[in-house]
C-alpha positions in Angstrom: -88.0 -5.3 38.1 -85.5 -6.7 39.6 -83.1 -3.9 38.5 -86.1 -0.9 39.8 -85.8 -2.8 43.3 -81.8 -2.4 43.4 -82.2 1.0 43.0 -85.0 1.6 45.1 -82.3 -1.1 47.6 -80.1 1.4 47.7 -81.5 4.9 47.8 -82.8 3.4 50.9 -79.4 3.4 52.7 -79.6 7.2 52.2 -83.0 7.7 54.1 -81.0 7.4 57.9 -79.1 10.5 56.9 -81.5 12.6 55.7 -83.9 12.5 58.4 -80.7 13.2 60.9 -79.7 16.3 59.2 -83.5 17.4 58.7 -84.0 17.1 62.3 -81.2 18.8 62.9 -81.9 21.8 60.4 -85.7 21.4 62.3 -83.6 21.4 66.1 -82.1 24.4 64.3 -84.8 26.5 63.3 -87.2 25.6 66.3 -85.2 25.8 69.3 -83.5 29.3 68.1 -83.2 30.6 71.0 -80.8 28.5 72.9 -78.1 29.8 71.0 -79.0 32.8 72.3 -79.1 34.6 69.5 -81.6 37.7 70.9 -79.7 38.7 73.6 -76.2 40.4 72.2 -76.9 44.1 73.9 -74.4 45.6 75.0 -73.7 45.5 79.1 -72.0 48.0 81.1 -72.1 46.3 84.7 -71.1 42.5 83.7 -72.1 39.8 85.8 -69.4 39.5 88.6 -67.8 36.4 86.8 -64.3 35.4 86.9 -61.8 33.9 84.0 -59.0 32.0 83.8 -58.3 32.4 79.6 -56.0 29.6 79.1 -53.7 29.8 75.4 -52.2 26.8 74.4 -48.9 28.2 72.4 -45.9 26.6 70.0 -44.0 28.7 67.4 -46.4 31.2 67.1 -44.0 34.3 66.9 -46.4 35.8 63.7 -49.7 35.9 65.3 -48.8 36.7 68.7 -48.7 40.3 67.8 -52.4 40.9 66.6 -53.4 38.1 70.0 -51.8 40.0 71.9 -53.4 44.0 70.6 -56.8 42.0 71.2 -56.3 41.0 74.9 -54.8 44.2 75.9 -59.0 45.7 74.3 -60.9 43.5 76.5 -63.3 45.5 77.9 -63.8 43.4 80.7 -63.3 44.3 84.3 -58.9 44.1 84.5 -59.3 42.5 88.3 -62.1 40.0 87.4 -60.1 37.7 84.7 -55.8 36.7 84.3 -54.3 35.4 80.9 -51.7 32.2 80.8 -49.8 31.3 78.0 -48.7 28.0 78.7 -45.7 27.4 75.9 -45.4 24.6 74.2 -41.3 24.5 74.2 -40.9 26.9 71.2 -38.4 27.3 69.0 -38.9 30.8 68.4 -39.1 34.2 70.0 -42.9 32.8 71.3 -41.6 33.5 75.4 -39.9 36.9 74.4 -42.9 38.3 72.8 -45.1 37.4 76.0 -42.9 37.8 78.4 -42.5 41.5 77.1 -46.2 42.2 76.9 -46.6 40.9 80.7 -44.4 43.2 82.0 -46.7 45.7 79.7 -49.5 44.1 81.7 -50.8 42.3 85.3 -53.7 40.3 83.2 -51.0 38.9 81.0 -48.7 35.5 82.2 -46.7 33.1 81.2 -45.5 29.8 82.0 -43.7 26.6 80.5 -45.8 23.3 79.9 -44.9 20.5 82.3 -45.2 18.4 79.0 -45.4 18.2 75.5 -48.0 18.6 73.3 -51.2 21.1 73.8 -53.3 19.2 76.0 -50.2 19.0 78.5 -50.0 22.8 78.0 -53.7 23.6 79.0 -53.5 21.5 81.5 -50.6 22.7 83.6 -52.1 26.4 82.9 -55.0 24.8 84.5 -53.3 24.0 87.1 -52.1 27.2 88.1 -55.3 28.8 86.8 -56.8 31.3 90.3 -61.0 31.2 88.5 -63.7 29.9 88.9 -64.0 29.4 84.7 -61.7 28.8 82.5 -61.7 30.8 78.3 -59.7 29.0 75.7 -58.5 30.4 72.2 -55.8 29.8 70.3 -52.5 31.7 69.3 -54.2 32.3 65.3 -57.3 34.0 66.6 -58.8 37.1 67.2 -60.8 38.5 69.4 -63.9 40.7 69.9 -63.4 44.3 73.1 -66.8 42.5 74.3 -66.3 38.8 74.3 -65.7 38.3 77.8 -68.4 40.0 78.3 -71.0 38.4 76.7 -69.9 35.2 78.2 -70.2 36.7 81.4 -73.4 36.9 81.1 -74.0 33.6 79.3 -72.4 32.2 82.1 -74.9 33.8 84.7 -78.5 33.6 82.4 -77.6 29.9 82.2 -75.1 27.8 84.9 -73.7 26.1 82.1 -71.1 23.8 82.4 -69.8 24.4 78.9 -70.6 27.4 76.9 -69.9 26.7 73.2 -68.8 28.9 71.4 -69.1 30.2 67.5 -66.0 30.9 65.9 -65.5 32.6 62.0 -63.5 31.7 59.4 -60.8 34.2 57.9 -61.7 33.8 54.8 -58.9 33.6 52.4 -59.0 34.3 48.6 -59.9 32.7 45.8 -61.8 29.5 45.3 -59.9 27.1 47.9 -60.4 30.2 50.4 -64.3 30.4 49.5 -64.8 26.4 49.6 -62.4 26.0 52.7 -64.9 28.3 54.6 -68.0 26.0 53.4 -66.9 23.3 54.5 -66.1 25.2 58.0 -69.4 27.1 57.8 -71.2 23.4 57.9 -69.2 22.3 60.5 -70.4 25.3 62.9 -74.2 24.2 61.7 -73.4 20.8 62.5 -72.1 22.0 65.9 -75.0 24.7 66.9 -77.7 22.9 65.1 -77.2 19.2 67.6 -76.5 21.7 70.9 -79.9 22.9 70.4 -81.2 19.4 69.6 -79.8 18.2 73.3 -77.1 15.6 72.0 -73.9 17.8 71.1 -71.7 16.2 69.2 -68.7 19.2 68.0 -67.3 22.3 70.0 -63.9 24.2 68.8 -61.6 25.0 71.8 -60.8 28.1 69.3 -64.0 29.5 71.5 -64.4 27.8 74.4 -65.9 28.1 78.0 -66.6 26.1 81.6 -66.0 25.9 84.5 -62.6 24.6 86.4 -64.1 22.2 88.9 -66.1 20.1 86.4 -62.1 19.3 84.5 -60.1 18.3 87.9 -58.9 15.5 85.8 -58.3 17.1 83.2 -55.1 14.9 81.1 -57.6 11.7 81.6 -60.8 13.8 79.9 -58.8 15.1 76.9 -57.2 11.4 76.3 -53.3 12.8 76.1 -52.1 9.9 74.2 -54.4 11.6 70.9 -52.4 14.0 69.8 -56.1 16.4 69.5 -59.4 15.9 70.1 -58.5 18.3 73.7 -62.0 20.2 73.2 -64.4 17.1 71.9 -63.5 14.7 74.5 -64.0 17.9 77.3 -67.6 17.5 75.6 -67.8 14.1 75.7 -67.3 14.4 79.2 -68.9 16.8 80.3 -72.2 15.3 78.4 -71.6 12.3 80.5 -72.1 13.5 83.9 -74.9 15.2 82.7 -73.7 19.1 82.8 -75.8 22.0 81.6 -73.9 22.3 78.0 -74.5 25.8 76.1 -74.4 27.2 72.3 -73.5 30.6 72.7 -74.3 32.9 69.1 -74.3 36.4 70.4 -72.4 38.0 68.0 -69.9 39.8 70.9 -68.2 36.5 71.8 -67.6 35.3 68.5 -63.9 34.7 67.3 -61.8 34.7 64.2 -59.7 32.2 63.8 -57.0 31.6 60.8 -58.0 29.2 57.4 -55.1 26.7 56.7 -52.9 28.9 54.3 -52.1 26.1 52.0 -53.9 22.5 50.9 -51.3 20.7 52.2 -52.1 22.2 55.9 -56.0 21.7 54.9 -55.6 17.9 55.1 -52.9 17.4 58.0 -55.5 19.5 60.3 -58.6 17.6 58.8 -56.5 14.6 59.3 -55.8 15.5 62.9 -59.9 15.7 63.9 -60.1 12.2 61.8 -58.0 10.6 63.4 -59.1 11.4 66.4 -62.8 9.7 66.0 -61.4 6.1 67.0 -61.4 7.1 70.3 -64.5 9.0 70.8 -66.9 6.8 73.1 -69.9 9.3 72.4 -72.5 7.4 71.2 -74.4 10.2 69.2 -70.7 11.5 67.7 -70.4 7.9 66.8 -73.8 8.0 65.1 -73.9 10.8 63.2 -69.9 10.0 62.3 -70.8 7.0 60.4 -73.7 8.1 58.6 -71.3 10.9 57.9 -68.7 7.6 56.2 -70.9 5.4 55.6 -73.1 7.9 53.5 -70.4 9.4 51.5 -68.3 6.0 50.9 -71.4 4.8 49.3 -71.4 7.6 46.6 -68.0 6.9 46.0 -68.8 3.3 45.6 -71.6 3.6 43.2 -69.3 6.2 41.0 -66.6 3.3 40.8 -68.8 0.5 39.6 -71.0 2.8 37.2 -67.1 2.8 35.3 -67.9 -1.1 34.7 -72.2 -0.7 34.7 -73.5 2.6 33.8 -76.7 2.1 36.0 -74.5 2.9 38.7 -74.2 6.2 37.7 -78.0 6.6 37.8 -77.5 4.9 42.2 -75.1 7.7 42.4 -76.8 10.8 41.6 -80.4 9.9 43.6 -78.5 9.7 46.9 -76.0 13.0 45.9 -79.3 14.6 44.8 -81.3 13.3 48.6 -77.9 13.9 50.5 -76.9 17.6 48.6 -81.6 18.8 49.5 -80.6 17.6 53.5 -76.9 19.2 53.9 -78.0 22.1 52.0 -81.4 23.6 54.4 -79.3 22.7 57.2 -76.8 25.0 55.8 -79.1 27.6 54.0 -80.9 27.7 57.3 -77.3 28.5 59.5 -75.9 30.7 56.9 -78.7 33.1 57.1 -78.0 33.3 60.6 -74.6 34.2 60.2 -75.1 36.4 57.0 -72.6 33.8 55.1 -75.1 33.2 52.2 -73.2 34.1 49.7 -71.1 31.2 50.1 -73.7 29.0 49.1 -73.1 29.9 45.2 -70.4 27.3 46.1 -72.0 24.9 47.2 -72.8 22.7 44.1 -69.0 22.1 43.4 -68.7 21.6 47.3 -70.6 19.0 46.9 -69.6 17.4 44.7 -66.0 17.0 45.8 -67.1 16.1 49.7 -67.7 12.3 49.7 -64.1 11.8 48.0 -62.5 14.1 50.7 -64.8 12.9 53.2 -62.9 9.3 52.6 -59.4 9.9 51.7 -59.1 12.2 55.0 -60.8 9.6 57.4 -58.8 6.5 56.1 -55.8 8.9 56.0 -56.3 10.3 59.4 -57.2 6.5 60.8 -53.7 5.6 59.7 -51.3 8.6 61.0 -50.3 10.1 63.4 -50.7 13.7 63.6 -49.0 15.8 65.8 -50.4 18.7 67.1 -48.8 22.6 65.5 -47.5 20.0 62.8 -47.4 22.5 59.8 
């Protein structure tokens, strides 16, 4: 009897996680119109919204030709946007490539950052931005020609202070590539679902649009002493001020971002993401992060104890089961919307590995000092 009660008690520990993910699953389905999914028709006469596109760069020579080509093919009225590349002391031909492009296009400009790091580079560009709306992306992204047209429609329709755009991860071949794409899709699912619930917790600087007057003290908002997190800290500040935050799922506003080329790059990237968590002050983000970490840590601990007390293997299995049910519900709903259901064939191996990945990357991220654009 006592043993049965102990097992039941351990199962109870997964209930907060299960109910939270179930709530996000419900929000994603019940408030789907918040995603702007249906409003994706092209507009030959976009609203008169003016953008400044900001791209912080550091040693991005291999990625620039594709990105610059995409930017030159934008269909938005040339007089309604400018592009500022902010160079963070590149040691390769980044400056020369962009400088040449700026001589060929009136919309492209390049400046040198006043400080070090991505946040200083973006801050420098914001100071020089001429337009009301700032749009950020990364040098390793690919852009849709109607990108700004779609964002302009959302700006006009919602008057949002912050628009969270979607990013597709370029799928690499092999098992590692598929698992990485599935993990990234799960992050996008959390991003979309939390925004639908009215409690956004994630966004990506690879596809972000915000009002310039919302970031008059940008350097302070994004905590320049932390290597990464410019996007999340910005989200938290606008959320704290009760700004209008919209998740945009229009196909024409999606960008495609490059995936880490190897496991080492992948781990370093995730360590950067985990390391900034100690600086969060948003209650929703802290609560969700704790639920994810505690639930996955509990599984790892139960598996470790089961080496000595076999009945704990049963406990770990039950926690795995309930966690997997919740994860699969949310992920499958979002994967269907993104037409990525085929990735779910890798769900089981990903789910088995995930607790170890979360625990290791979180602890490593908290004790290391990663740098931006650290390859």
